[in-house]
GULOGU-542137 format. One record per residue (C-alpha): residue in three letters; residue number from 1; y, x, z negated. Coordinates in steps of 0.5 Angstrom, whole numbers, padded with zeros to 4 digits. Each point is the difference from the previous one (the first is absolute). Layout:
N
@type: Ala	seq: NUM	c2: Y	c1: X	c3: Z
...
END
This chain:
282
@type: Met	seq: 1	c2: -0228	c1: -0413	c3: -0144
@type: His	seq: 2	c2: 0001	c1: -0003	c3: -0007
@type: Arg	seq: 3	c2: 0007	c1: -0003	c3: 0003
@type: Met	seq: 4	c2: -0004	c1: -0003	c3: 0006
@type: Met	seq: 5	c2: -0005	c1: -0003	c3: -0005
@type: Ser	seq: 6	c2: 0005	c1: -0003	c3: -0004
@type: Ala	seq: 7	c2: 0003	c1: -0003	c3: 0006
@type: Leu	seq: 8	c2: -0006	c1: -0003	c3: 0003
@type: Ile	seq: 9	c2: -0002	c1: -0003	c3: -0007
@type: Leu	seq: 10	c2: 0007	c1: -0003	c3: 0000
@type: Val	seq: 11	c2: -0001	c1: -0003	c3: 0007
@type: Ile	seq: 12	c2: -0007	c1: -0003	c3: -0002
@type: Ser	seq: 13	c2: 0003	c1: -0003	c3: -0006
@type: Phe	seq: 14	c2: 0005	c1: -0004	c3: 0003
@type: Leu	seq: 15	c2: -0004	c1: -0002	c3: 0006
@type: Ser	seq: 16	c2: -0005	c1: -0002	c3: -0005
@type: Val	seq: 17	c2: 0004	c1: -0006	c3: -0003
@type: Ser	seq: 18	c2: -0001	c1: -0004	c3: 0006
@type: Ser	seq: 19	c2: -0006	c1: -0003	c3: -0004
@type: Phe	seq: 20	c2: 0004	c1: -0003	c3: -0005
@type: Ser	seq: 21	c2: 0005	c1: -0006	c3: 0001
@type: Ala	seq: 22	c2: 0007	c1: 0002	c3: -0001
@type: Glu	seq: 23	c2: 0004	c1: -0004	c3: -0005
@type: Ile	seq: 24	c2: 0008	c1: -0001	c3: 0000
@type: Val	seq: 25	c2: 0003	c1: 0001	c3: -0007
@type: Ser	seq: 26	c2: 0007	c1: 0000	c3: 0003
@type: Leu	seq: 27	c2: 0005	c1: -0002	c3: 0006
@type: Ala	seq: 28	c2: 0007	c1: 0002	c3: 0001
@type: Pro	seq: 29	c2: 0004	c1: -0003	c3: 0003
@type: Asn	seq: 30	c2: -0003	c1: -0007	c3: 0000
@type: Ala	seq: 31	c2: 0005	c1: -0003	c3: 0005
@type: Gly	seq: 32	c2: 0004	c1: 0002	c3: 0006
@type: Glu	seq: 33	c2: 0001	c1: -0001	c3: 0007
@type: Pro	seq: 34	c2: -0004	c1: 0003	c3: 0006
@type: Gly	seq: 35	c2: 0000	c1: 0008	c3: 0000
@type: Thr	seq: 36	c2: 0000	c1: 0000	c3: -0008
@type: Thr	seq: 37	c2: -0004	c1: 0006	c3: -0003
@type: Val	seq: 38	c2: -0005	c1: -0002	c3: -0005
@type: Thr	seq: 39	c2: -0004	c1: 0004	c3: -0005
@type: Leu	seq: 40	c2: -0007	c1: -0002	c3: -0003
@type: Arg	seq: 41	c2: -0002	c1: 0003	c3: -0006
@type: Gly	seq: 42	c2: -0007	c1: 0000	c3: -0002
@type: Gly	seq: 43	c2: -0006	c1: 0002	c3: 0004
@type: Pro	seq: 44	c2: -0005	c1: 0004	c3: 0001
@type: Phe	seq: 45	c2: 0003	c1: 0000	c3: 0007
@type: Ser	seq: 46	c2: -0004	c1: 0003	c3: 0006
@type: Leu	seq: 47	c2: 0002	c1: 0003	c3: 0007
@type: Glu	seq: 48	c2: -0003	c1: -0007	c3: 0002
@type: Ser	seq: 49	c2: 0004	c1: -0004	c3: -0004
@type: Arg	seq: 50	c2: 0005	c1: -0005	c3: 0004
@type: Ile	seq: 51	c2: 0004	c1: -0006	c3: -0002
@type: Glu	seq: 52	c2: 0000	c1: -0007	c3: 0003
@type: Phe	seq: 53	c2: 0006	c1: -0003	c3: 0000
@type: Gly	seq: 54	c2: 0002	c1: -0007	c3: 0003
@type: Gly	seq: 55	c2: -0006	c1: 0001	c3: 0004
@type: Glu	seq: 56	c2: 0001	c1: 0007	c3: 0003
@type: Ile	seq: 57	c2: -0004	c1: 0006	c3: -0002
@type: Leu	seq: 58	c2: 0005	c1: 0006	c3: -0002
@type: Ser	seq: 59	c2: -0001	c1: 0007	c3: -0001
@type: Pro	seq: 60	c2: 0003	c1: 0003	c3: -0006
@type: Arg	seq: 61	c2: 0006	c1: 0005	c3: 0001
@type: Leu	seq: 62	c2: -0001	c1: 0004	c3: -0006
@type: Leu	seq: 63	c2: -0007	c1: 0000	c3: -0003
@type: Ser	seq: 64	c2: -0003	c1: 0003	c3: -0006
@type: Glu	seq: 65	c2: -0006	c1: -0001	c3: -0005
@type: Asn	seq: 66	c2: 0005	c1: -0005	c3: -0005
@type: Arg	seq: 67	c2: 0005	c1: -0002	c3: 0005
@type: Leu	seq: 68	c2: 0002	c1: -0002	c3: 0007
@type: Thr	seq: 69	c2: 0006	c1: -0002	c3: 0004
@type: Phe	seq: 70	c2: 0001	c1: -0005	c3: 0006
@type: Leu	seq: 71	c2: 0006	c1: -0003	c3: 0004
@type: Val	seq: 72	c2: 0000	c1: -0008	c3: -0001
@type: Pro	seq: 73	c2: -0001	c1: -0002	c3: 0007
@type: Lys	seq: 74	c2: 0004	c1: -0005	c3: 0004
@type: Val	seq: 75	c2: -0003	c1: -0007	c3: -0002
@type: Pro	seq: 76	c2: 0004	c1: -0007	c3: -0002
@type: Ala	seq: 77	c2: 0003	c1: 0000	c3: -0007
@type: Gly	seq: 78	c2: -0005	c1: -0002	c3: -0005
@type: Asp	seq: 79	c2: -0005	c1: 0002	c3: -0006
@type: Tyr	seq: 80	c2: -0005	c1: 0004	c3: 0002
@type: Arg	seq: 81	c2: -0006	c1: 0003	c3: -0004
@type: Ile	seq: 82	c2: -0002	c1: 0007	c3: 0000
@type: Ile	seq: 83	c2: -0007	c1: 0002	c3: 0003
@type: Val	seq: 84	c2: -0003	c1: 0007	c3: 0000
@type: Arg	seq: 85	c2: -0006	c1: 0001	c3: 0005
@type: Asp	seq: 86	c2: -0004	c1: 0006	c3: -0002
@type: Gly	seq: 87	c2: -0005	c1: 0001	c3: 0005
@type: Gly	seq: 88	c2: -0004	c1: -0007	c3: 0000
@type: Lys	seq: 89	c2: 0003	c1: -0002	c3: -0007
@type: Ile	seq: 90	c2: 0005	c1: -0004	c3: -0001
@type: Asn	seq: 91	c2: 0005	c1: -0001	c3: -0006
@type: Glu	seq: 92	c2: 0004	c1: -0006	c3: 0000
@type: Ser	seq: 93	c2: 0005	c1: 0002	c3: -0006
@type: Ala	seq: 94	c2: 0004	c1: -0005	c3: -0004
@type: Phe	seq: 95	c2: 0006	c1: 0003	c3: 0002
@type: Phe	seq: 96	c2: 0005	c1: -0003	c3: 0005
@type: Phe	seq: 97	c2: 0006	c1: 0003	c3: 0005
@type: Arg	seq: 98	c2: 0005	c1: -0005	c3: 0001
@type: Val	seq: 99	c2: 0003	c1: 0001	c3: 0007
@type: Thr	seq: 100	c2: 0007	c1: -0002	c3: 0001
@type: Thr	seq: 101	c2: 0005	c1: -0001	c3: 0006
@type: Pro	seq: 102	c2: 0003	c1: 0006	c3: 0002
@type: Ala	seq: 103	c2: 0007	c1: 0001	c3: -0002
@type: Pro	seq: 104	c2: 0006	c1: 0001	c3: 0005
@type: Arg	seq: 105	c2: 0002	c1: 0007	c3: 0000
@type: Ile	seq: 106	c2: 0007	c1: 0003	c3: 0003
@type: Gln	seq: 107	c2: -0001	c1: 0007	c3: 0003
@type: Glu	seq: 108	c2: 0007	c1: 0000	c3: 0003
@type: Val	seq: 109	c2: 0007	c1: -0003	c3: 0001
@type: Ser	seq: 110	c2: 0003	c1: 0002	c3: 0007
@type: Pro	seq: 111	c2: 0006	c1: 0001	c3: -0001
@type: Ser	seq: 112	c2: 0001	c1: 0000	c3: -0007
@type: Asp	seq: 113	c2: 0007	c1: 0002	c3: 0000
@type: Ile	seq: 114	c2: 0005	c1: -0005	c3: 0004
@type: Asp	seq: 115	c2: 0007	c1: 0000	c3: 0000
@type: Leu	seq: 116	c2: 0004	c1: -0005	c3: -0003
@type: Cys	seq: 117	c2: 0003	c1: -0002	c3: 0007
@type: Pro	seq: 118	c2: -0006	c1: 0001	c3: 0004
@type: Leu	seq: 119	c2: 0001	c1: 0000	c3: 0008
@type: Asp	seq: 120	c2: -0004	c1: -0006	c3: 0004
@type: Gly	seq: 121	c2: -0007	c1: 0001	c3: -0001
@type: Glu	seq: 122	c2: 0000	c1: 0005	c3: -0006
@type: Arg	seq: 123	c2: -0001	c1: -0006	c3: -0005
@type: Arg	seq: 124	c2: -0007	c1: 0000	c3: 0003
@type: Ile	seq: 125	c2: -0005	c1: 0003	c3: -0005
@type: Thr	seq: 126	c2: -0008	c1: 0001	c3: 0001
@type: Ile	seq: 127	c2: -0004	c1: 0000	c3: -0006
@type: Glu	seq: 128	c2: -0007	c1: 0004	c3: 0001
@type: Gly	seq: 129	c2: -0006	c1: 0000	c3: -0005
@type: Arg	seq: 130	c2: -0006	c1: -0004	c3: 0000
@type: Asn	seq: 131	c2: -0003	c1: -0007	c3: -0003
@type: Phe	seq: 132	c2: 0006	c1: -0004	c3: 0002
@type: His	seq: 133	c2: -0002	c1: -0007	c3: 0001
@type: Ala	seq: 134	c2: 0002	c1: -0005	c3: 0006
@type: Asp	seq: 135	c2: 0004	c1: -0004	c3: -0005
@type: Ala	seq: 136	c2: 0002	c1: 0006	c3: -0005
@type: Gln	seq: 137	c2: 0007	c1: -0001	c3: -0002
@type: Val	seq: 138	c2: 0005	c1: 0006	c3: -0001
@type: Leu	seq: 139	c2: 0005	c1: 0000	c3: -0006
@type: Leu	seq: 140	c2: 0007	c1: 0004	c3: 0000
@type: Asp	seq: 141	c2: 0002	c1: 0001	c3: -0007
@type: Asp	seq: 142	c2: -0004	c1: -0006	c3: -0001
@type: Ala	seq: 143	c2: 0002	c1: -0005	c3: 0005
@type: Ala	seq: 144	c2: -0004	c1: -0002	c3: 0006
@type: Ile	seq: 145	c2: 0001	c1: 0002	c3: 0007
@type: Gln	seq: 146	c2: -0004	c1: -0003	c3: 0006
@type: Pro	seq: 147	c2: -0003	c1: 0006	c3: 0004
@type: Gln	seq: 148	c2: 0001	c1: 0000	c3: 0008
@type: Gln	seq: 149	c2: -0007	c1: 0003	c3: 0001
@type: Ile	seq: 150	c2: -0006	c1: 0001	c3: -0005
@type: Thr	seq: 151	c2: -0007	c1: 0003	c3: 0001
@type: Pro	seq: 152	c2: -0005	c1: 0003	c3: -0005
@type: Glu	seq: 153	c2: 0004	c1: 0007	c3: 0001
@type: Gln	seq: 154	c2: 0007	c1: -0001	c3: 0002
@type: Ile	seq: 155	c2: 0006	c1: -0005	c3: -0002
@type: Ile	seq: 156	c2: 0006	c1: 0000	c3: 0004
@type: Leu	seq: 157	c2: 0006	c1: -0004	c3: -0003
@type: Glu	seq: 158	c2: 0008	c1: -0001	c3: 0001
@type: Leu	seq: 159	c2: 0004	c1: 0002	c3: -0006
@type: Pro	seq: 160	c2: 0006	c1: -0004	c3: -0003
@type: Glu	seq: 161	c2: 0006	c1: 0003	c3: -0001
@type: Leu	seq: 162	c2: 0000	c1: 0004	c3: -0007
@type: Glu	seq: 163	c2: 0004	c1: 0003	c3: -0005
@type: Gly	seq: 164	c2: 0000	c1: 0008	c3: 0000
@type: Gly	seq: 165	c2: -0005	c1: 0003	c3: -0005
@type: Arg	seq: 166	c2: -0007	c1: 0000	c3: -0001
@type: His	seq: 167	c2: -0005	c1: -0006	c3: 0001
@type: Leu	seq: 168	c2: -0007	c1: -0002	c3: -0001
@type: Leu	seq: 169	c2: -0005	c1: -0002	c3: 0005
@type: Gln	seq: 170	c2: -0007	c1: -0003	c3: -0001
@type: Val	seq: 171	c2: -0005	c1: -0004	c3: 0004
@type: Val	seq: 172	c2: -0004	c1: -0006	c3: -0004
@type: Asn	seq: 173	c2: -0007	c1: -0003	c3: 0003
@type: Pro	seq: 174	c2: -0001	c1: -0007	c3: -0001
@type: Asp	seq: 175	c2: -0005	c1: 0002	c3: -0006
@type: Gly	seq: 176	c2: 0006	c1: 0003	c3: -0004
@type: Ser	seq: 177	c2: -0002	c1: 0007	c3: 0001
@type: Arg	seq: 178	c2: 0006	c1: 0004	c3: 0002
@type: Thr	seq: 179	c2: 0002	c1: 0007	c3: 0002
@type: Leu	seq: 180	c2: 0004	c1: 0005	c3: -0004
@type: Pro	seq: 181	c2: 0007	c1: -0001	c3: 0001
@type: Gln	seq: 182	c2: 0003	c1: 0005	c3: 0005
@type: Ala	seq: 183	c2: 0007	c1: 0002	c3: 0000
@type: Leu	seq: 184	c2: 0005	c1: -0001	c3: 0006
@type: Arg	seq: 185	c2: 0007	c1: 0003	c3: -0001
@type: Val	seq: 186	c2: 0006	c1: -0003	c3: 0003
@type: Asn	seq: 187	c2: 0005	c1: 0006	c3: 0002
@type: Ser	seq: 188	c2: 0007	c1: -0003	c3: -0002
@type: Ile	seq: 189	c2: 0003	c1: 0007	c3: 0001
@type: Pro	seq: 190	c2: 0006	c1: 0000	c3: 0005
@type: Glu	seq: 191	c2: 0000	c1: 0005	c3: 0006
@type: Ile	seq: 192	c2: 0006	c1: 0002	c3: 0005
@type: His	seq: 193	c2: -0003	c1: 0002	c3: 0006
@type: Ser	seq: 194	c2: 0006	c1: 0000	c3: 0005
@type: Val	seq: 195	c2: 0008	c1: -0001	c3: 0000
@type: Ser	seq: 196	c2: 0003	c1: -0002	c3: 0007
@type: Ser	seq: 197	c2: 0007	c1: -0002	c3: 0001
@type: Gly	seq: 198	c2: 0003	c1: -0008	c3: 0000
@type: Glu	seq: 199	c2: 0006	c1: -0003	c3: 0002
@type: Asp	seq: 200	c2: 0006	c1: 0005	c3: -0001
@type: His	seq: 201	c2: 0007	c1: -0003	c3: -0001
@type: Val	seq: 202	c2: 0007	c1: 0004	c3: -0002
@type: Asn	seq: 203	c2: -0001	c1: 0001	c3: -0007
@type: Phe	seq: 204	c2: -0007	c1: -0001	c3: -0001
@type: Tyr	seq: 205	c2: -0007	c1: 0000	c3: 0003
@type: Gln	seq: 206	c2: -0007	c1: -0002	c3: -0001
@type: Ile	seq: 207	c2: -0006	c1: 0004	c3: -0001
@type: Ile	seq: 208	c2: -0007	c1: -0003	c3: 0001
@type: Leu	seq: 209	c2: -0006	c1: 0002	c3: -0005
@type: Thr	seq: 210	c2: -0007	c1: -0001	c3: 0002
@type: Gly	seq: 211	c2: -0006	c1: 0001	c3: -0004
@type: Lys	seq: 212	c2: -0005	c1: -0004	c3: -0004
@type: Asn	seq: 213	c2: 0000	c1: -0004	c3: -0007
@type: Phe	seq: 214	c2: 0007	c1: -0002	c3: 0000
@type: Gln	seq: 215	c2: 0001	c1: -0006	c3: -0005
@type: Tyr	seq: 216	c2: 0005	c1: -0005	c3: 0000
@type: Asn	seq: 217	c2: 0004	c1: 0002	c3: -0006
@type: Cys	seq: 218	c2: 0000	c1: 0007	c3: 0001
@type: His	seq: 219	c2: 0006	c1: 0005	c3: 0000
@type: Leu	seq: 220	c2: 0002	c1: 0007	c3: 0004
@type: Arg	seq: 221	c2: 0002	c1: 0006	c3: -0003
@type: Val	seq: 222	c2: 0004	c1: 0004	c3: 0004
@type: Asn	seq: 223	c2: 0001	c1: 0007	c3: -0003
@type: Gly	seq: 224	c2: -0002	c1: -0003	c3: -0007
@type: Lys	seq: 225	c2: 0005	c1: -0005	c3: 0001
@type: Leu	seq: 226	c2: -0002	c1: -0007	c3: -0001
@type: Val	seq: 227	c2: 0001	c1: -0005	c3: 0006
@type: Glu	seq: 228	c2: -0001	c1: -0007	c3: -0001
@type: Lys	seq: 229	c2: -0001	c1: -0006	c3: 0005
@type: Ala	seq: 230	c2: 0006	c1: -0002	c3: 0004
@type: Ala	seq: 231	c2: 0001	c1: -0007	c3: -0004
@type: Gln	seq: 232	c2: 0001	c1: 0004	c3: -0007
@type: Gln	seq: 233	c2: 0005	c1: 0005	c3: 0003
@type: Arg	seq: 234	c2: 0007	c1: 0000	c3: 0001
@type: Pro	seq: 235	c2: 0003	c1: 0000	c3: 0007
@type: Gly	seq: 236	c2: 0001	c1: 0006	c3: 0003
@type: Ala	seq: 237	c2: -0006	c1: 0004	c3: -0004
@type: Asp	seq: 238	c2: -0006	c1: 0002	c3: 0002
@type: Ala	seq: 239	c2: -0005	c1: -0005	c3: 0000
@type: Leu	seq: 240	c2: -0008	c1: -0001	c3: 0001
@type: Glu	seq: 241	c2: -0003	c1: -0006	c3: 0004
@type: Tyr	seq: 242	c2: -0007	c1: -0002	c3: 0000
@type: Val	seq: 243	c2: -0003	c1: -0002	c3: 0007
@type: Asp	seq: 244	c2: -0008	c1: 0000	c3: -0002
@type: Cys	seq: 245	c2: -0005	c1: 0005	c3: -0004
@type: Thr	seq: 246	c2: 0001	c1: 0005	c3: 0006
@type: Thr	seq: 247	c2: 0007	c1: 0000	c3: 0001
@type: Leu	seq: 248	c2: 0007	c1: 0001	c3: -0004
@type: Ile	seq: 249	c2: 0007	c1: 0000	c3: 0003
@type: Tyr	seq: 250	c2: 0005	c1: 0005	c3: -0004
@type: Thr	seq: 251	c2: 0007	c1: -0001	c3: 0002
@type: Arg	seq: 252	c2: 0004	c1: 0006	c3: -0002
@type: Tyr	seq: 253	c2: 0007	c1: 0001	c3: 0000
@type: Pro	seq: 254	c2: 0001	c1: 0008	c3: 0000
@type: Val	seq: 255	c2: 0006	c1: 0004	c3: -0002
@type: Ser	seq: 256	c2: 0000	c1: 0003	c3: 0006
@type: Arg	seq: 257	c2: -0004	c1: 0001	c3: 0007
@type: Glu	seq: 258	c2: -0002	c1: 0007	c3: -0002
@type: Leu	seq: 259	c2: -0008	c1: 0001	c3: 0000
@type: Arg	seq: 260	c2: -0003	c1: 0001	c3: -0006
@type: Arg	seq: 261	c2: -0007	c1: 0000	c3: -0003
@type: Ile	seq: 262	c2: -0001	c1: -0005	c3: -0005
@type: Ser	seq: 263	c2: -0006	c1: -0003	c3: -0004
@type: Leu	seq: 264	c2: -0003	c1: -0007	c3: 0001
@type: Gln	seq: 265	c2: -0005	c1: -0003	c3: -0005
@type: Val	seq: 266	c2: -0002	c1: -0007	c3: -0001
@type: Val	seq: 267	c2: -0002	c1: -0003	c3: -0007
@type: Asn	seq: 268	c2: -0004	c1: -0007	c3: -0001
@type: Pro	seq: 269	c2: 0001	c1: -0005	c3: -0005
@type: Gly	seq: 270	c2: -0006	c1: 0003	c3: -0004
@type: Gly	seq: 271	c2: 0003	c1: 0007	c3: 0000
@type: Glu	seq: 272	c2: -0004	c1: 0003	c3: 0005
@type: Gln	seq: 273	c2: 0004	c1: 0005	c3: 0004
@type: Ser	seq: 274	c2: -0001	c1: 0003	c3: 0007
@type: Pro	seq: 275	c2: 0000	c1: 0007	c3: 0001
@type: Val	seq: 276	c2: 0007	c1: 0003	c3: 0002
@type: Phe	seq: 277	c2: 0001	c1: -0001	c3: 0007
@type: His	seq: 278	c2: 0006	c1: 0005	c3: 0003
@type: Ala	seq: 279	c2: 0004	c1: -0001	c3: 0006
@type: Thr	seq: 280	c2: 0006	c1: 0002	c3: 0003
@type: Met	seq: 281	c2: 0006	c1: -0005	c3: 0001
@type: Pro	seq: 282	c2: 0007	c1: 0000	c3: -0001
END
């Protein structure tokens, strides 16, 4: 019985404050975009306390006798006086909240990992997020790229040729607000996917290597031995010819035509090495 009486007294005490005009002593934060959570301290607040903000009447999300919180509604950027209504009473406080233009945000970059030598269409990336302005700029390592398509929640663009490694993407709205940098990785590690037979002559034959991320000045290791480009080799020595970033031609002068297991590895100028590829050939 004593516990029930205490609870009843507490409720009556809380409700009774509605007969007083609420005072605001602090506001935090005092600026932000729509959706920001704002906390008022002061009081006494009651179950009837409401916030008037930009002509809208807002119900508190959290409420106690000396504190209440609310969410900033979707209103244009500007300064808004904080008004508390408590029943029929109004308190126009001296506090103002500055509503800022929503800043752009990136939620996902897809794909975020591309090859140094992508296939057709693989340079096209999508940036998912929110608050993208129709005239927003996309910065790639601080250089502007013209988007192909832009909506408030999505940007589609075509990447230029890039060096291997980590790059940074940002979206900047016309008012100067910008997203946090998002990482984009360009994979420059070569890979051998397959080998096939090419031209076959009396004392040499060709092996065609197909894969990805072969760079112009790459070289080949065969059983750990370095094979340079044809222009750098003496006549009659094994040599490598670069066709494009997916194709290499290895000219091999075998000691005999007996089949044996050999290891192949492509090494790019930056030192990136492909996984070892094993093949059986003379």
